[in-house]
C-alpha positions, -999 to 999 in steps of 0.1 A, spaced: 487 -778 841 490 -781 804 467 -764 779 448 -797 772 438 -800 808 427 -764 810 406 -769 779 390 -800 795 382 -781 827 367 -752 807 346 -777 787 333 -794 819 326 -760 835 308 -747 804 287 -779 802 279 -776 839 269 -740 836 248 -747 806 231 -776 823 223 -757 854 211 -727 834 189 -748 813 175 -767 843 167 -734 860 151 -719 829 130 -750 825 118 -750 861 109 -713 859 90 -715 826 53 -724 824 44 -757 810 28 -758 775 -6 -765 790 -3 -734 813 7 -713 783 -24 -725 764 -47 -718 793 -32 -683 797 -37 -676 759 -74 -688 762 -79 -666 792 -65 -636 773 -88 -644 743 -119 -646 766 -111 -613 782 -106 -597 748 -139 -611 736 -157 -597 767 -142 -562 761 -151 -562 725 -187 -572 734 -189 -544 760 -176 -519 735 -200 -531 708 -230 -528 733 -219 -493 742 -215 -482 706 -249 -498 698 -266 -477 726 -248 -446 713 -261 -453 678 -296 -458 691 -294 -424 709 -282 -407 678 -310 -422 657 -336 -411 683 -322 -376 683 -322 -375 645 -358 -387 644 -369 -361 669 -352 -333 649 -367 -347 617 -401 -345 632 -396 -309 642 -384 -301 607 -414 -317 590 -440 -300 612 -464 -276 596 -470 -241 608 -496 -254 633 -474 -283 645 -492 -308 622 -468 -333 606 -469 -342 570 -490 -374 568 -468 -391 541 -436 -386 561 -453 -397 593 -467 -428 576 -434 -438 560 -415 -434 593 -441 -454 612 -439 -482 586 -401 -482 588 -401 -483 626 -424 -514 626 -400 -534 604 
C-alpha cells in the first residue's frame, strides 16, 4: 500500500471512531430538558435547606432574647424583688408592638 491509501484508511478510521464516540456520548448524556429539571430540583432542595436553617436560627434568636429579658428582669429588681416600674412599663410596651 502506498502512503496515500494509508492516509485514506486512517482518515476513515478516525472519522468512524469520532462518529461512534460522539454517538455514544450523545446517548449517555441527559437531554437539555432533563438537565433543566435537575437544576430546578437542586434549587428547590437548596431553598428548603435555607428555610430550615433560617427557622432554626430564628428559634435560637428567640431563645437568646428570652434569656436576656429574664436576666434583665433579675438585674432591675429592687432589694425586695420589686421591679422598677418605668423599666417594666417600657418593656411591656415594646413586647406589645
